[in-house]
C-alpha positions in Angstrom: 32.8 35.4 -10.0 36.1 33.5 -10.3 39.5 34.9 -9.7 42.7 33.6 -8.7 43.4 32.3 -5.0 45.2 35.0 -2.9 45.5 35.3 0.8 42.9 38.1 1.5 40.3 36.0 -0.6 41.3 32.7 1.8 40.8 35.1 4.9 37.2 35.9 3.7 36.7 32.5 2.9 37.5 31.6 6.2 35.7 34.3 7.8 32.3 33.5 6.0 32.9 29.8 7.4 33.4 31.0 10.7 30.0 32.8 10.7 28.1 30.2 9.3 25.7 28.4 11.1 25.9 24.3 11.5 23.5 21.7 10.5 20.8 20.6 13.2 21.4 17.6 15.2 21.1 14.3 13.4 19.5 12.5 16.2 16.2 12.9 18.1 15.4 11.6 21.6 12.1 10.3 21.2 9.5 10.5 24.1 9.2 6.7 25.5 7.4 5.1 28.3 9.4 3.7 31.0 7.3 0.4 30.7 4.3 -0.9 28.7 1.2 -0.1 30.5 -0.8 -3.1 29.1 -0.5 -6.5 30.9 1.8 -8.9 28.9 0.5 -12.6 28.1 2.0 -15.9 29.4 5.4 -16.5 31.1 7.7 -17.5 28.1 10.7 -15.5 26.6 10.8 -13.4 23.8 11.6 -15.4 20.9 13.0 -14.6 17.4 10.2 -12.9 15.8 12.4 -13.2 12.3 11.1 -17.1 12.8 7.7 -16.0 13.6 5.7 -17.8 10.7 8.0 -21.2 10.7 6.9 -21.3 14.3 3.5 -21.3 13.9 3.4 -25.1 12.4 1.6 -24.4 9.2 4.0 -24.9 6.2 1.0 -23.6 4.0 1.1 -20.3 5.7 4.7 -19.7 5.1 4.4 -20.9 1.3 1.5 -18.5 1.1 3.6 -15.7 2.5 6.7 -16.3 0.4 4.1 -16.4 -2.8 2.6 -13.1 -1.9 5.9 -11.4 -1.5 6.9 -12.3 -4.9 4.1 -10.9 -6.7 3.5 -7.7 -4.4 3.4 -4.4 -6.4 4.6 -2.7 -2.6 7.2 -5.0 -2.3 8.4 -4.4 -6.0 7.8 -0.7 -5.6 10.2 -0.6 -2.5 12.8 -2.5 -4.2 12.8 0.0 -6.9 12.9 2.7 -4.2 16.1 0.9 -3.1 17.8 1.1 -6.6 17.0 4.7 -6.8 18.5 5.7 -3.6 21.6 3.5 -4.2 22.2 5.7 -7.6 21.7 8.7 -5.5 24.3 7.8 -2.9 26.8 6.7 -5.5 26.1 10.1 -7.4 26.8 11.9 -4.2 30.0 10.3 -3.3 31.2 10.9 -6.7 31.1 14.7 -6.1 33.9 14.4 -3.1 36.4 13.5 -5.8 37.9 14.6 -8.8 36.2 14.2 -12.3 38.1 13.3 -15.3 37.5 13.5 -19.0 39.3 12.4 -22.3 39.2 14.5 -25.1 40.5 13.8 -28.6 40.3 16.0 -31.7 41.7 16.1 -35.4 42.1 18.9 -38.0 43.5 19.5 -41.4 43.8 22.9 -42.9 46.4 25.0 -45.2 48.9 26.6 -43.3 48.7 30.6 -42.9 51.3 32.6 -44.8 52.7 35.4 -43.1 52.0 37.7 -46.0 48.5 37.7 -45.3 48.6 39.2 -42.0 47.6 42.9 -42.3 47.4 42.5 -46.1 45.5 44.8 -48.1 41.7 44.0 -49.4 41.1 40.8 -50.9 44.1 39.0 -49.0 43.1 35.4 -48.2 46.0 35.3 -45.6 47.1 31.9 -46.9 49.6 31.1 -49.8 48.5 29.6 -53.0 51.4 27.1 -52.6 51.2 26.3 -48.9 50.7 22.4 -48.0 48.0 21.4 -45.8 48.8 20.5 -42.3 47.2 18.0 -40.0 47.0 18.4 -36.3 46.2 15.7 -34.0 45.5 16.5 -30.3 44.6 13.9 -27.4 44.5 14.7 -23.8 43.0 14.2 -20.1 41.4 17.0 -18.0 40.6 16.7 -14.6 38.4 19.1 -12.1 37.9 19.1 -8.5 35.8 21.1 -6.0 37.4 20.8 -3.0 34.9 20.2 -0.1 36.1 23.3 1.7 33.0 23.3 4.3 31.6 19.9 4.4 28.6 20.5 2.0 29.1 17.5 -0.4 29.8 15.2 2.3 26.6 16.4 4.3 25.0 15.7 0.6 26.7 12.1 1.3 25.5 11.5 4.5 21.7 12.5 3.5 22.0 9.7 0.4 23.4 7.3 2.6 20.5 7.8 5.3 18.0 7.8 2.5 19.2 4.4 1.1 19.1 2.7 4.7 15.8 4.2 5.1 14.7 2.7 1.6 15.9 -0.4 2.7 13.8 -0.3 6.0 10.9 0.5 3.7 11.7 -2.4 1.6 11.3 -4.9 4.7 8.2 -2.8 6.1 6.4 -3.7 2.7 7.4 -7.2 3.1 6.1 -7.5 6.7 2.9 -5.7 5.7 2.5 -8.4 3.0 3.1 -11.1 5.5 0.5 -9.8 7.9 -2.2 -9.2 5.4 -1.8 -12.8 4.0 -1.5 -14.4 7.3 -5.0 -12.3 8.4 -6.5 -13.6 5.2 -5.3 -16.9 5.7 -6.6 -16.9 9.3 -10.0 -15.4 8.5 -10.8 -18.2 5.7 -9.7 -20.9 8.2 -11.9 -19.4 11.0 -14.7 -19.1 8.0 -14.3 -23.0 7.0 -14.7 -23.9 10.8 -17.7 -21.5 11.2 -19.4 -23.0 7.9 -18.5 -26.8 9.7 -20.5 -25.7 12.4 -23.7 -24.0 10.2 -23.9 -27.1 7.9 -24.0 -29.3 11.1 -26.5 -27.0 12.6 -28.1 -27.1 9.2 -28.4 -30.8 9.2 -29.6 -31.2 13.0 -32.4 -28.9 12.2 -33.6 -30.7 9.2 -33.8 -34.2 10.8 -35.7 -32.4 13.5 -37.9 -31.0 10.8 -38.3 -34.3 9.3 -39.0 -36.1 12.7 -41.7 -33.4 13.5 -43.2 -33.7 10.0 -43.8 -37.6 10.5 -45.2 -37.0 13.6 -47.6 -34.4 12.8 -48.9 -36.6 10.0 -49.5 -39.4 12.4 -51.3 -36.7 14.4 -49.0 -36.9 17.6 -47.9 -33.5 17.2 -49.6 -30.1 16.1 -48.9 -28.6 12.6 -47.9 -25.3 14.4 -44.8 -27.5 15.5 -44.3 -28.7 12.2 -44.2 -25.3 10.6 -41.7 -24.2 13.5 -39.4 -26.9 12.6 -39.4 -26.4 8.6 -38.8 -22.8 9.4 -35.7 -23.4 11.6 -34.4 -25.5 9.1 -35.0 -23.1 6.2 -32.9 -20.6 8.5 -30.3 -22.6 9.2 -29.9 -23.5 5.5 -29.8 -19.5 4.6 -27.0 -19.3 7.2 -25.2 -21.9 6.1 -25.4 -20.6 2.5 -24.4 -17.1 3.6 -21.1 -18.4 5.5 -20.2 -20.5 2.5 -20.4 -17.4 0.1 -18.4 -15.9 2.8 -15.5 -18.6 2.8 -15.7 -18.3 -1.3 -14.8 -14.5 -0.9 -11.9 -15.0 1.7 -10.6 -17.4 -0.9 -10.5 -15.3 -3.7 -9.1 -12.4 -1.7 -6.4 -15.0 -0.9 -5.9 -15.7 -4.5 -5.6 -12.1 -5.3 -2.8 -11.8 -2.7 -0.9 -14.7 -3.4 -1.2 -15.1 -7.3 -1.6 -18.7 -6.9 -4.4 -20.5 -9.4 -7.7 -20.7 -7.4 -8.4 -24.8 -7.8 -4.9 -25.5 -6.3 -5.1 -22.9 -3.6 -8.6 -24.6 -2.6 -7.2 -27.9 -2.2 -4.2 -26.8 -0.2 -6.5 -25.2 2.1 -9.0 -28.1 2.5 -5.8 -30.3 3.2 -4.1 -28.2 5.7 -7.4 -27.6 7.5 -7.7 -31.3 8.1 -4.1 -32.0 8.6 -3.1 -28.8 11.1 -4.7 -27.7 14.3 -4.6 -24.2 15.6 -1.7 -22.0 15.0 0.6 -22.0 18.0 1.2 -18.9 19.5 4.4 -17.6 20.2 4.8 -16.8 23.9 6.1 -13.4 24.7 6.9 -12.3 28.3 8.1 -9.2 27.6 8.8 -6.4 24.5 11.7 -4.3 25.3 11.3 -0.7 24.6 14.6 -1.0 22.3 12.4 -2.9 19.7 10.6 0.2 18.6 14.0 1.4 16.9 13.9 -2.0 15.1 10.6 -1.4 13.6 11.2 -0.5 9.7 9.1 2.5 9.7 10.4 3.7 12.9 13.8 3.3 11.6 13.2 4.9 8.1 11.9 8.1 10.0 14.8 8.3 12.1 17.0 8.0 9.1 15.2 10.8 7.2 15.9 13.0 10.1 19.6 12.4 9.5 19.1 13.0 5.5 17.3 16.2 6.3 20.1 17.1 8.8 22.4 16.7 5.4 20.2 18.8 3.3 20.4 21.6 5.8 24.4 21.3 5.8 24.3 21.1 1.8 22.0 24.2 1.4 24.3 26.1 4.0 27.6 24.9 2.1 26.4 26.5 -1.1 26.3 30.0 0.6 30.0 29.8 1.2 32.9 30.1 -1.3 33.7 27.4 -3.3 37.4 26.4 -3.9 38.2 24.3 -7.2 41.3 23.0 -8.7 41.7 22.1 -12.8 44.4 20.2 -14.4 45.1 18.5 -17.7 47.6 16.2 -19.6 48.0 15.7 -23.2 49.8 15.2 -26.5 49.7 17.3 -29.6 51.0 16.0 -33.2 51.6 18.3 -35.9 52.2 17.3 -39.5 53.2 19.6 -42.6 55.0 18.9 -45.8 56.3 15.4 -44.6 57.6 16.9 -41.3 56.1 15.9 -38.0 56.5 17.4 -34.5 54.8 15.9 -31.1 54.9 17.5 -28.1 53.6 16.8 -24.6 51.8 19.3 -22.6 50.4 19.6 -18.9 49.0 21.9 -16.6 48.1 22.5 -12.8 45.7 24.9 -12.2 43.9 27.5 -12.1 43.1 27.3 -8.6 40.1 29.3 -8.4 37.8 30.6 -5.8 34.0 31.3 -6.4 32.3 33.7 -3.9 28.6 34.3 -4.1 27.6 37.6 -3.9 24.0 38.0 -4.9 21.6 35.6 -6.0 18.3 37.2 -5.3 17.7 35.4 -2.2 17.8 31.8 -3.6 20.6 30.4 -1.4 18.9 31.7 2.0 15.6 30.6 0.5 17.0 26.9 0.0 18.5 26.8 3.7 15.1 27.8 4.7 13.0 25.1 3.0 15.7 22.8 4.2 15.1 23.5 7.7 11.7 23.2 7.3 11.7 20.0 6.0 14.1 18.8 8.8 11.5 20.3 11.4 8.4 17.7 9.7 11.1 14.9 9.7 11.7 15.1 13.3 7.9 15.4 14.3 7.2 12.7 11.5 9.6 10.5 13.6 8.3 11.2 16.9 5.0 10.6 15.8 6.1 7.2 14.4 7.2 6.3 17.7 4.0 7.2 19.4 2.3 5.0 16.9 4.2 2.2 17.6 3.9 2.3 21.4 0.1 2.6 20.5 0.2 -0.6 18.4 2.2 -2.6 20.6 -0.2 -1.7 23.8 -3.5 -2.3 21.6 -1.7 -6.1 20.8 -0.9 -6.7 24.2 -4.3 -5.5 25.5 -5.8 -7.7 22.9 -3.9 -10.8 23.7 -4.6 -10.3 27.2 -8.2 -9.9 26.6 -8.8 -13.0 24.4 -6.7 -15.2 26.7 -8.7 -14.3 29.7 -12.1 -15.2 27.7 -10.7 -18.5 26.3 -11.3 -20.7 29.0 -14.8 -19.3 29.7 -15.8 -19.4 26.2 -14.7 -23.1 25.7 -16.5 -24.0 29.0 -19.8 -22.3 27.8 -19.6 -23.9 24.5 -19.1 -27.4 26.3 -22.0 -26.6 28.5 -24.7 -25.3 25.8 -23.6 -28.2 23.6 -24.0 -30.8 26.3 -27.7 -29.0 27.4 -28.7 -29.1 23.7 -28.0 -32.9 23.5 -29.9 -33.6 26.6 -32.7 -31.6 25.3 -32.8 -33.1 22.2 -33.0 -36.7 23.7 -36.1 -35.5 25.9 -37.6 -33.9 22.7 -37.5 -37.3 20.9 -38.8 -39.0 24.2 -41.7 -36.9 24.2 -40.7 -35.0 27.5 -39.5 -31.6 26.1 -41.4 -29.0 23.3 -40.1 -28.1 20.2 -39.6 -24.5 21.4 -37.6 -25.6 24.2 -35.4 -27.6 21.8 -34.9 -24.7 19.3 -34.2 -22.3 22.2 -31.4 -24.7 23.5 -30.0 -25.2 19.7 -30.1 -21.4 19.2 -27.9 -21.1 22.5 -25.4 -23.8 21.8 -25.2 -22.6 18.4 -24.0 -18.9 19.3 -21.7 -20.6 21.7 -19.8 -22.5 19.5 -19.8 -19.2 16.9 -18.6 -17.2 19.9 -15.6 -19.7 20.8 -14.4 -19.9 17.2 -14.9 -15.9 16.7 -12.6 -15.6 20.0 -10.0 -17.8 18.6 -9.8 -15.8 15.3 -9.7 -12.6 17.4 -6.6 -14.2 19.5 -4.8 -15.3 16.3 -5.1 -11.8 15.1 -3.9 -9.9 18.0 -0.7 -12.2 17.5 -0.5 -11.0 13.8 -1.1 -7.6 15.1 1.9 -7.8 17.5 4.4 -9.4 15.0 3.3 -6.4 13.0 3.6 -3.9 15.6 7.3 -4.8 16.5 8.5 -4.7 13.0 8.8 -8.6 12.4 11.5 -9.3 14.4 13.9 -6.8 11.8 17.3 -5.8 13.1 18.4 -2.2 12.4 22.0 -1.9 10.8 24.8 -0.9 13.3 25.5 2.8 13.2 28.0 4.1 10.5 31.4 5.0 11.4 32.0 8.9 11.1 34.0 9.2 8.3 36.9 12.2 8.5 35.9 15.5 7.0 
């Protein structure tokens, strides 16, 4: 109900405000480890991860990431969520100030005669000779609901927090696209190198099969050896064909991510593979725990806690009295029988206080629902932090593991390749059997494959670390508390 403001009602409103519960805290301390448990690779310094891809020394990778971000549906959806959150924030801010409406009206009607009032049956109330009168009105009407208990301020804080979170999610979408494109590009590069090894192995086995066939036809080699050589050559061709098909699939996946034409992209990849070497890893000596707060998903979850707290405050304010102030200013023009009369009008008030008495429990239920959403936001935030710690730990473990195995894999590859070259020379001189040659060849091929696969794993671990620390994004400075 609404009634004029008096001291008793003001006292009642202040009493209800004193009894009202406050909103839950907007900050929650996550449980963080004192230090990373996984060993950290290298002894360099922490670099600017926002320039991560430029530091890799591969311009094509940067070009592919930019192209993918332009056509990514996820990035587009995140950008739309920013626009929606910004519109909501503007609407929430507008509720703190007064509203102003303009109105205008015009009417024309005959003047009502005095004799028509209280007249008998059939009286029209108008004189037959009364001239028509024209009435024109224009004015402004203002209304303002005073934020007596901070409900609208809490709603604005929630909208601002969700806007910050939406902007963080936009960056998170861009980081995800960059990581996905980098992984696919690195997979294609690795596939091309494995294809080169497979094709070289197939050519070598084909040459061995040709020489063995000639030796068999001359009667110097048993037919069984020729059959073994042919089988080995066929197996190598099959492996190369399979690898070639995998590379084609990787290329098509990269086309789908970037939206580039497949022939152009294929030429660029081939050129980059010839001109560039392995991607240069970014040396990191430490990853400070503060980096977790810069992850877009962690920051967004933290802002959702702030927003949920504001929702609780807004829901609580709806249970309390609401104070509103109205006012108007206008002008009236009246013209009848050639005579014009103008008048200015204004009013301040009424000042009204609305006290909720009974709503069937709706306001209480809204508070309970907002509190439940707040509790869930806190748990989601803490879960995001734990997941972030896990992803950083896993990336560091993979980096350390691949780094420790790299030297051994290179040594093994070189050794087995040298052993195969020597065995092949002995076979052609008639000092080694074909079975011995094929065993040595399989071992050398496996060692080369392991070395290249390890390079791919190490590159993927660097991409995972880039993703785990949020791509180097910096959280905005905390907003200054506005006076209530």
